LOKE-895758 format. One record per residue (C-alpha): x, y negated, z negated. Coordinates in nm, 2 decimals, always signed. Each point is the difference from the previous one (the first is absolute). Layout:
{east=X&north=Y&up=Z}
...
END
This chain:
{east=+1.17&north=+1.21&up=-0.54}
{east=-0.09&north=-0.13&up=+0.35}
{east=-0.32&north=-0.18&up=+0.08}
{east=-0.15&north=-0.09&up=+0.34}
{east=-0.30&north=-0.21&up=+0.08}
{east=-0.22&north=-0.24&up=-0.19}
{east=+0.01&north=-0.17&up=-0.34}
{east=-0.24&north=+0.26&up=-0.13}
{east=+0.25&north=+0.27&up=+0.09}
{east=+0.27&north=-0.20&up=-0.18}
{east=-0.22&north=-0.01&up=-0.31}
{east=-0.06&north=+0.37&up=+0.01}
{east=+0.37&north=+0.08&up=+0.05}
{east=+0.07&north=-0.21&up=-0.31}
{east=-0.26&north=+0.19&up=-0.20}
{east=+0.15&north=+0.34&up=+0.11}
{east=+0.34&north=-0.12&up=-0.11}
{east=-0.13&north=-0.11&up=-0.34}
{east=-0.17&north=+0.34&up=-0.05}
{east=+0.33&north=+0.17&up=+0.09}
{east=+0.19&north=-0.21&up=-0.25}
{east=-0.25&north=+0.08&up=-0.27}
{east=+0.05&north=+0.37&up=+0.08}
{east=+0.37&north=-0.04&up=-0.06}
{east=+0.13&north=-0.06&up=+0.35}
{east=+0.25&north=-0.28&up=+0.08}
{east=+0.07&north=-0.20&up=+0.31}
{east=+0.32&north=+0.12&up=+0.16}
{east=+0.28&north=-0.25&up=+0.02}
{east=+0.14&north=-0.09&up=+0.34}
{east=+0.31&north=+0.22&up=-0.05}
{east=-0.21&north=+0.30&up=-0.12}
{east=-0.15&north=+0.29&up=+0.20}
{east=-0.38&north=+0.01&up=-0.08}
{east=-0.17&north=+0.32&up=-0.10}
{east=-0.33&north=-0.12&up=+0.16}
{east=-0.10&north=-0.27&up=+0.25}
{east=-0.36&north=-0.12&up=+0.01}
{east=-0.12&north=-0.14&up=+0.34}
{east=-0.33&north=-0.19&up=+0.00}
{east=-0.11&north=-0.01&up=+0.37}
{east=-0.23&north=-0.22&up=+0.21}
{east=-0.21&north=+0.11&up=+0.30}
{east=-0.14&north=-0.32&up=+0.14}
{east=+0.21&north=+0.03&up=+0.31}
{east=+0.20&north=+0.27&up=+0.18}
{east=+0.31&north=-0.20&up=-0.07}
{east=-0.07&north=+0.02&up=-0.38}
{east=-0.02&north=+0.38&up=+0.03}
{east=+0.32&north=+0.01&up=+0.21}
{east=+0.18&north=-0.21&up=-0.27}
{east=-0.11&north=+0.24&up=-0.27}
{east=+0.13&north=+0.31&up=+0.19}
{east=+0.33&north=-0.19&up=+0.07}
{east=+0.03&north=-0.08&up=-0.37}
{east=-0.05&north=+0.37&up=-0.09}
{east=+0.27&north=+0.11&up=+0.24}
{east=+0.24&north=-0.27&up=-0.12}
{east=-0.05&north=+0.09&up=-0.37}
{east=+0.05&north=+0.37&up=+0.08}
{east=+0.32&north=-0.09&up=+0.20}
{east=+0.14&north=-0.22&up=-0.28}
{east=-0.11&north=+0.22&up=-0.29}
{east=-0.04&north=+0.36&up=+0.13}
{east=-0.06&north=+0.13&up=-0.36}
{east=-0.27&north=-0.25&up=-0.08}
{east=-0.36&north=+0.11&up=-0.01}
{east=-0.24&north=-0.22&up=+0.19}
{east=-0.36&north=-0.07&up=-0.10}
{east=-0.22&north=-0.18&up=+0.25}
{east=-0.33&north=-0.18&up=-0.07}
{east=-0.21&north=-0.28&up=+0.14}
{east=-0.24&north=-0.04&up=+0.30}
{east=+0.22&north=+0.20&up=+0.24}
{east=+0.01&north=+0.28&up=-0.25}
{east=-0.38&north=-0.01&up=-0.04}
{east=-0.06&north=+0.02&up=+0.37}
{east=+0.26&north=+0.25&up=+0.11}
{east=+0.15&north=+0.19&up=-0.29}
{east=+0.10&north=+0.30&up=+0.19}
{east=+0.21&north=-0.21&up=+0.24}
{east=+0.19&north=-0.15&up=-0.29}
{east=+0.04&north=+0.33&up=-0.17}
{east=+0.21&north=+0.12&up=+0.29}
{east=+0.25&north=-0.28&up=-0.04}
{east=+0.34&north=+0.09&up=-0.13}
{east=+0.04&north=-0.02&up=-0.38}
{east=-0.37&north=-0.06&up=-0.08}
{east=-0.12&north=+0.21&up=-0.30}
{east=-0.34&north=-0.15&up=-0.05}
{east=-0.26&north=-0.22&up=+0.17}
{east=-0.25&north=-0.20&up=-0.21}
{east=-0.32&north=-0.16&up=+0.14}
{east=-0.10&north=-0.35&up=-0.11}
{east=-0.21&north=+0.10&up=-0.30}
{east=+0.25&north=+0.26&up=-0.11}
{east=+0.28&north=-0.25&up=-0.05}
{east=-0.06&north=+0.01&up=-0.38}
{east=+0.11&north=+0.37&up=+0.00}
{east=+0.35&north=-0.06&up=+0.13}
{east=+0.16&north=-0.05&up=-0.34}
{east=-0.15&north=+0.31&up=-0.15}
{east=+0.09&north=+0.21&up=+0.31}
{east=+0.36&north=-0.10&up=-0.02}
{east=+0.01&north=+0.06&up=-0.37}
{east=-0.09&north=+0.36&up=+0.06}
{east=+0.09&north=+0.06&up=+0.36}
{east=+0.04&north=+0.37&up=+0.07}
{east=+0.33&north=+0.09&up=+0.16}
{east=-0.13&north=+0.17&up=+0.32}
{east=+0.02&north=-0.06&up=+0.37}
{east=-0.36&north=-0.09&up=+0.05}
{east=-0.10&north=-0.36&up=+0.10}
{east=-0.29&north=-0.09&up=-0.22}
{east=-0.30&north=-0.19&up=+0.13}
{east=-0.22&north=-0.21&up=-0.23}
{east=-0.25&north=-0.15&up=+0.24}
{east=-0.38&north=-0.03&up=-0.03}
{east=-0.27&north=-0.24&up=+0.11}
{east=+0.09&north=-0.34&up=-0.15}
{east=-0.22&north=-0.09&up=-0.29}
{east=+0.04&north=-0.14&up=-0.35}
{east=+0.21&north=-0.30&up=-0.07}
{east=+0.38&north=+0.02&up=-0.04}
{east=+0.10&north=-0.30&up=-0.21}
{east=+0.31&north=-0.19&up=+0.11}
{east=+0.17&north=-0.32&up=-0.09}
{east=+0.35&north=-0.13&up=+0.01}
{east=+0.18&north=+0.15&up=-0.30}
{east=+0.16&north=-0.24&up=-0.25}
{east=+0.35&north=+0.12&up=+0.10}
{east=-0.04&north=-0.11&up=+0.36}
{east=+0.23&north=-0.27&up=+0.11}
{east=-0.25&north=-0.23&up=+0.17}
{east=-0.17&north=-0.33&up=-0.10}
{east=-0.33&north=+0.10&up=+0.17}
{east=-0.18&north=+0.30&up=-0.14}
{east=-0.23&north=+0.20&up=+0.22}
{east=-0.32&north=+0.14&up=-0.16}
{east=-0.21&north=+0.25&up=+0.18}
{east=-0.37&north=-0.07&up=-0.08}
{east=-0.17&north=+0.17&up=+0.29}
{east=+0.05&north=+0.31&up=+0.22}
{east=-0.16&north=+0.15&up=+0.31}
{east=-0.21&north=-0.14&up=+0.28}
{east=-0.36&north=+0.06&up=+0.12}
{east=+0.06&north=-0.18&up=+0.33}
{east=+0.02&north=+0.18&up=+0.33}
{east=+0.24&north=-0.20&up=+0.22}
{east=+0.06&north=+0.19&up=+0.32}
{east=+0.38&north=-0.01&up=-0.03}
{east=+0.06&north=+0.08&up=-0.37}
{east=+0.09&north=+0.32&up=-0.19}
{east=+0.01&north=-0.17&up=-0.35}
{east=-0.36&north=+0.10&up=-0.10}
{east=+0.10&north=+0.37&up=+0.05}
{east=+0.32&north=-0.05&up=-0.19}
{east=-0.14&north=-0.20&up=-0.29}
{east=-0.37&north=+0.11&up=-0.03}
{east=-0.30&north=-0.21&up=-0.09}
{east=+0.02&north=-0.35&up=-0.15}
{east=+0.04&north=+0.00&up=-0.38}
{east=+0.14&north=-0.23&up=-0.26}
{east=+0.16&north=-0.02&up=-0.35}
{east=-0.23&north=-0.11&up=-0.28}
{east=+0.02&north=-0.37&up=-0.06}
{east=+0.10&north=+0.05&up=-0.36}
{east=+0.30&north=+0.21&up=+0.11}
{east=+0.10&north=-0.26&up=+0.26}
{east=+0.01&north=-0.27&up=-0.28}
{east=+0.21&north=+0.23&up=-0.22}
{east=+0.25&north=+0.05&up=+0.28}
{east=+0.02&north=-0.38&up=+0.07}
{east=+0.06&north=-0.06&up=-0.37}
{east=+0.28&north=+0.26&up=-0.01}
{east=+0.17&north=-0.14&up=+0.31}
{east=-0.01&north=-0.35&up=-0.15}
{east=+0.15&north=+0.13&up=-0.32}
{east=+0.27&north=+0.17&up=+0.20}
{east=+0.10&north=-0.34&up=+0.14}
{east=-0.15&north=-0.01&up=+0.35}
{east=-0.11&north=-0.35&up=+0.10}
{east=-0.22&north=+0.14&up=+0.29}
{east=-0.21&north=+0.30&up=+0.07}
{east=-0.13&north=+0.10&up=+0.34}
{east=-0.34&north=+0.19&up=+0.01}
{east=+0.03&north=+0.27&up=+0.26}
{east=-0.23&north=+0.26&up=+0.16}
{east=-0.08&north=+0.17&up=+0.32}
{east=-0.32&north=-0.20&up=+0.05}
{east=+0.03&north=-0.24&up=-0.29}
{east=-0.31&north=-0.21&up=+0.07}
{east=-0.21&north=+0.32&up=-0.01}
{east=+0.10&north=+0.06&up=-0.37}
{east=-0.26&north=+0.16&up=-0.21}
{east=+0.09&north=+0.13&up=-0.35}
{east=-0.17&north=+0.31&up=-0.16}
{east=-0.28&north=-0.23&up=-0.13}
{east=-0.06&north=-0.13&up=+0.35}
{east=+0.14&north=-0.34&up=-0.08}
{east=+0.13&north=-0.17&up=+0.32}
{east=+0.31&north=-0.20&up=+0.10}
{east=-0.15&north=-0.34&up=-0.10}
{east=-0.07&north=+0.13&up=-0.35}
{east=+0.36&north=+0.12&up=-0.03}
{east=+0.12&north=-0.35&up=+0.10}
{east=-0.23&north=-0.16&up=-0.25}
{east=+0.13&north=+0.23&up=-0.28}
{east=+0.36&north=-0.09&up=+0.09}
{east=-0.08&north=-0.37&up=+0.01}
{east=-0.17&north=+0.02&up=-0.34}
{east=+0.30&north=+0.18&up=-0.14}
{east=+0.23&north=-0.30&up=+0.08}
{east=+0.32&north=+0.19&up=+0.03}
{east=+0.33&north=-0.18&up=-0.02}
{east=+0.11&north=+0.15&up=+0.33}
{east=-0.13&north=-0.10&up=+0.34}
{east=-0.21&north=+0.25&up=+0.20}
{east=+0.02&north=+0.05&up=+0.38}
{east=-0.25&north=+0.19&up=+0.21}
{east=+0.14&north=+0.23&up=+0.27}
{east=-0.17&north=+0.07&up=+0.34}
{east=-0.38&north=-0.03&up=+0.00}
{east=-0.24&north=+0.07&up=+0.28}
{east=-0.15&north=-0.32&up=+0.14}
{east=-0.36&north=+0.12&up=-0.02}
{east=+0.05&north=+0.05&up=-0.38}
{east=+0.12&north=-0.36&up=-0.06}
{east=-0.30&north=-0.18&up=-0.15}
{east=-0.07&north=-0.35&up=-0.10}
{east=+0.00&north=+0.11&up=-0.37}
{east=+0.35&north=+0.14&up=+0.03}
{east=+0.14&north=-0.30&up=+0.18}
{east=-0.16&north=-0.24&up=-0.25}
{east=+0.14&north=+0.19&up=-0.30}
{east=+0.35&north=+0.00&up=+0.14}
{east=-0.02&north=-0.36&up=+0.11}
{east=-0.08&north=-0.11&up=-0.36}
{east=+0.24&north=+0.24&up=-0.17}
{east=+0.33&north=-0.06&up=-0.17}
{east=+0.06&north=+0.37&up=+0.00}
{east=-0.04&north=+0.12&up=+0.36}
{east=+0.24&north=-0.10&up=+0.28}
{east=-0.14&north=-0.19&up=+0.29}
{east=+0.09&north=+0.27&up=+0.25}
{east=-0.22&north=+0.23&up=+0.21}
{east=+0.12&north=+0.27&up=+0.24}
{east=-0.28&north=+0.08&up=+0.25}
{east=+0.04&north=+0.28&up=+0.25}
{east=-0.13&north=-0.11&up=+0.35}
{east=+0.15&north=+0.27&up=+0.22}
{east=-0.13&north=-0.16&up=+0.32}
{east=-0.13&north=-0.33&up=+0.12}
{east=-0.19&north=+0.17&up=+0.29}
{east=-0.37&north=+0.07&up=-0.07}
{east=+0.01&north=+0.31&up=+0.22}
{east=+0.31&north=+0.15&up=-0.17}
{east=-0.14&north=-0.08&up=-0.34}
{east=-0.31&north=+0.20&up=+0.09}
{east=+0.21&north=+0.29&up=+0.12}
{east=+0.20&north=-0.01&up=-0.32}
{east=-0.33&north=+0.01&up=-0.19}
{east=+0.09&north=-0.29&up=-0.22}
{east=-0.28&north=-0.15&up=-0.22}
{east=+0.02&north=-0.36&up=+0.11}
{east=+0.00&north=-0.22&up=+0.31}
{east=+0.26&north=-0.25&up=+0.12}
{east=-0.23&north=-0.28&up=-0.09}
{east=-0.06&north=+0.14&up=-0.35}
{east=+0.37&north=+0.02&up=-0.05}
{east=+0.04&north=-0.36&up=+0.09}
{east=-0.28&north=-0.10&up=-0.24}
{east=+0.18&north=+0.19&up=-0.28}
{east=+0.33&north=-0.19&up=+0.07}
{east=-0.19&north=-0.33&up=+0.01}
{east=-0.18&north=+0.08&up=-0.33}
{east=+0.32&north=+0.08&up=-0.18}
{east=+0.19&north=-0.31&up=+0.12}
{east=-0.29&north=-0.23&up=-0.07}
{east=+0.01&north=+0.11&up=-0.36}
{east=+0.39&north=+0.03&up=-0.02}
{east=+0.18&north=-0.22&up=+0.27}
{east=+0.34&north=+0.12&up=-0.13}
{east=-0.10&north=+0.37&up=+0.01}
{east=+0.22&north=+0.24&up=+0.20}
{east=-0.19&north=+0.23&up=+0.23}
{east=+0.18&north=+0.30&up=+0.15}
{east=-0.13&north=+0.21&up=+0.29}
{east=+0.05&north=+0.36&up=+0.11}
{east=-0.02&north=+0.06&up=+0.37}
{east=+0.04&north=+0.31&up=+0.22}
{east=+0.12&north=-0.03&up=+0.36}
{east=-0.03&north=+0.27&up=+0.27}
{east=-0.32&north=+0.17&up=-0.12}
{east=-0.13&north=+0.24&up=+0.28}
{east=-0.18&north=-0.20&up=+0.26}
{east=+0.15&north=-0.34&up=-0.11}
{east=+0.05&north=-0.18&up=+0.33}
{east=+0.21&north=-0.32&up=+0.05}
{east=-0.33&north=-0.20&up=-0.02}
{east=-0.08&north=+0.16&up=-0.34}
{east=+0.35&north=-0.08&up=-0.12}
{east=-0.03&north=-0.36&up=+0.11}
{east=-0.33&north=-0.03&up=-0.19}
{east=+0.19&north=+0.12&up=-0.31}
{east=+0.29&north=-0.23&up=+0.05}
{east=-0.21&north=-0.31&up=+0.06}
{east=-0.23&north=+0.08&up=-0.29}
{east=+0.30&north=+0.04&up=-0.24}
{east=+0.16&north=-0.31&up=+0.15}
{east=-0.31&north=-0.20&up=-0.09}
{east=-0.02&north=+0.12&up=-0.35}
{east=+0.16&north=-0.20&up=-0.29}
{east=+0.16&north=+0.30&up=-0.15}
{east=+0.34&north=+0.03&up=-0.17}
{east=+0.15&north=+0.32&up=+0.15}
{east=-0.07&north=+0.32&up=+0.20}
{east=+0.09&north=+0.36&up=-0.07}
{east=+0.02&north=+0.16&up=+0.35}
{east=-0.03&north=+0.37&up=+0.07}
{east=+0.02&north=+0.20&up=+0.32}
{east=-0.28&north=+0.25&up=+0.03}
{east=+0.11&north=+0.35&up=-0.11}
{east=-0.21&north=+0.29&up=+0.11}
{east=-0.11&north=+0.22&up=-0.29}
{east=-0.10&north=+0.36&up=+0.06}
{east=-0.36&north=+0.07&up=-0.11}
{east=-0.13&north=-0.36&up=+0.05}
{east=-0.25&north=-0.09&up=+0.27}
{east=+0.23&north=-0.26&up=+0.15}
{east=+0.26&north=+0.28&up=+0.08}
{east=-0.25&north=+0.12&up=+0.26}
{east=-0.07&north=-0.35&up=+0.15}
{east=+0.12&north=-0.05&up=+0.36}
{east=+0.22&north=-0.28&up=+0.15}
{east=+0.30&north=+0.03&up=-0.23}
{east=+0.22&north=-0.31&up=-0.01}
{east=+0.37&north=+0.07&up=+0.10}
{east=+0.25&north=-0.03&up=-0.28}
{east=+0.19&north=-0.28&up=+0.18}
{east=-0.32&north=-0.21&up=+0.03}
{east=-0.08&north=+0.05&up=-0.37}
{east=+0.36&north=-0.12&up=-0.08}
{east=-0.05&north=-0.31&up=+0.21}
{east=-0.33&north=-0.09&up=-0.16}
{east=+0.14&north=+0.06&up=-0.35}
{east=+0.30&north=-0.23&up=+0.08}
{east=-0.24&north=-0.28&up=+0.11}
{east=-0.21&north=+0.02&up=-0.31}
{east=+0.31&north=+0.02&up=-0.23}
{east=+0.13&north=-0.32&up=+0.15}
{east=-0.34&north=-0.16&up=-0.06}
{east=+0.01&north=+0.13&up=-0.36}
{east=+0.34&north=-0.17&up=-0.06}
{east=-0.14&north=-0.33&up=+0.14}
{east=-0.30&north=+0.02&up=-0.23}
{east=+0.22&north=+0.10&up=-0.30}
{east=+0.23&north=-0.30&up=+0.05}
{east=-0.28&north=-0.24&up=+0.07}
{east=-0.18&north=+0.11&up=-0.32}
{east=+0.31&north=-0.03&up=-0.21}
{east=+0.10&north=-0.34&up=+0.14}
{east=-0.33&north=-0.15&up=-0.13}
{east=+0.13&north=+0.04&up=-0.36}
{east=+0.33&north=-0.18&up=+0.03}
{east=-0.01&north=-0.27&up=-0.27}
{east=-0.25&north=+0.18&up=-0.21}
{east=+0.03&north=+0.20&up=-0.32}
{east=-0.12&north=+0.36&up=-0.01}
{east=+0.01&north=+0.28&up=-0.24}
{east=+0.29&north=+0.25&up=+0.07}
{east=+0.13&north=+0.32&up=-0.14}
{east=+0.36&north=+0.12&up=+0.06}
{east=+0.03&north=+0.34&up=+0.15}
{east=+0.34&north=+0.07&up=+0.14}
{east=+0.34&north=-0.16&up=-0.09}
{east=+0.22&north=-0.09&up=+0.30}
{east=+0.36&north=-0.02&up=-0.12}
{east=+0.13&north=-0.11&up=+0.33}
{east=-0.20&north=-0.32&up=-0.01}
{east=-0.03&north=-0.04&up=-0.38}
{east=-0.37&north=+0.01&up=-0.05}
{east=-0.33&north=+0.18&up=-0.01}
{east=-0.25&north=+0.10&up=+0.27}
{east=-0.36&north=+0.03&up=-0.11}
{east=-0.36&north=-0.07&up=+0.09}
{east=-0.23&north=-0.29&up=-0.08}
{east=-0.36&north=+0.06&up=-0.10}
{east=-0.11&north=-0.05&up=+0.36}
{east=+0.26&north=+0.25&up=+0.13}
{east=+0.28&north=-0.23&up=+0.13}
{east=+0.34&north=+0.15&up=-0.01}
{east=+0.22&north=-0.26&up=-0.18}
{east=+0.37&north=-0.02&up=-0.09}
{east=+0.09&north=-0.18&up=-0.33}
{east=+0.37&north=-0.06&up=-0.10}
{east=+0.03&north=+0.14&up=-0.35}
{east=+0.24&north=+0.21&up=-0.21}
{east=-0.03&north=+0.38&up=-0.01}
{east=-0.12&north=-0.03&up=-0.36}
{east=-0.32&north=-0.18&up=+0.10}
{east=-0.29&north=+0.13&up=-0.22}
{east=-0.26&north=+0.22&up=+0.14}
{east=-0.31&north=-0.22&up=-0.01}
{east=-0.21&north=-0.25&up=+0.20}
{east=+0.14&north=-0.35&up=+0.09}
{east=-0.13&north=-0.32&up=+0.16}
{east=+0.23&north=-0.05&up=+0.29}
{east=+0.02&north=-0.31&up=+0.22}
{east=+0.06&north=+0.08&up=+0.37}
{east=+0.24&north=-0.25&up=+0.14}
{east=+0.13&north=+0.13&up=+0.34}
{east=+0.02&north=+0.27&up=+0.25}
{east=+0.33&north=+0.18&up=+0.06}
{east=+0.00&north=+0.20&up=+0.32}
{east=-0.33&north=+0.20&up=-0.02}
{east=-0.02&north=-0.02&up=-0.38}
{east=-0.14&north=-0.25&up=-0.24}
{east=+0.22&north=-0.12&up=-0.29}
{east=-0.13&north=-0.14&up=-0.33}
{east=+0.11&north=-0.10&up=-0.35}
{east=-0.15&north=+0.10&up=-0.33}
{east=-0.20&north=-0.28&up=-0.15}
{east=-0.11&north=+0.19&up=-0.32}
{east=-0.08&north=+0.35&up=-0.13}
{east=-0.37&north=+0.07&up=-0.01}
{east=+0.02&north=+0.29&up=-0.24}
{east=+0.20&north=+0.09&up=-0.31}
{east=+0.30&north=+0.22&up=+0.09}
{east=-0.11&north=+0.37&up=+0.01}
{east=+0.20&north=+0.31&up=-0.06}
{east=+0.25&north=+0.00&up=+0.29}
{east=+0.01&north=+0.32&up=+0.21}
{east=+0.29&north=+0.07&up=+0.24}
{east=-0.06&north=-0.15&up=+0.34}
{east=+0.13&north=+0.12&up=+0.34}
{east=+0.27&north=-0.18&up=+0.18}
{east=-0.04&north=-0.10&up=+0.37}
{east=+0.23&north=+0.22&up=+0.21}
END
């Protein structure tokens, strides 16, 4: 199986694989020729769609006899386009993903490419399956988006905002803890807009998780800044369950460009949200999404963005070049920014991001943080993992290190990476699952 895109897509890919295994399918070994290849696509940028088409062609070239099934946002938006790709036997929209296992179990031997695409509705449950070789589990609790940003196709691909019932979320968290995961990441398309079938909102979901007191730690993925409330920040600041980490999409630091994007906050509101979080949690990591090269973005607009981000006490940036999406209002906007200029602006912001990442991490040298091992690095004889406030940390330790949470004292920086030593385990050893090796 091949998955592109966000953490939510990863969770859904995991759920599809688990359903296939329950139906009697097995994952092909590296030296085997697969009968089927499932590709879960993304459509957030034109490059994401290009990568999906490239993957389809590569699979067909390597395994001409393999039957390819395509799903995901690209499949939802342009199923006919994918149906024409070599080797593709079926295309499933986002809410039809749960039908893949039954389709393959009774797949008719004909030459027709089957399309299973309808308007996205309902809720396809997805979480990291217990067999997945990761220390962080991804749990999809929300899907869809009711926002109308001028550049985005995701509302068309994912449908209206909807959420999993709180009781079911708690059951999934309990199952993931029992499977040995020391961390779960709550994911969604517009996570802060979570509403379950009983119309309970995101803050009520967080309250229920906090009251549950799970033995694993819980991390919130990206959340719109206008949906970050004082109640949410206060709960996380006082919690021993939730990680002090927020990822807040900004997209532009120019008021004029924000309005053209139809974002639901102002630059000043965004600054106030960052200040509110850090006042409550000084050690909290705040990540920022930013888009460069939006139509009409002049050098002055970009400088406003750069200077605004430079002034913010955030931990890192995720920088994206604007990608024109067919069917969006922004695709019709004039004054396109040349590709080379978008590249230059991206490079400037990525350098700024690295400066902020290193400055944030350096603050914690000499301190003890909670850390979870994620990947073993045999070349350097240790583990790479993440602290609760999203600092990437290397810890010298044997490959047999238990899969759990540790208190780690950070004692030095080696090149661009922090190094620490284990002070003590924070949880009893859990069932160890196989972990990936750094290549």
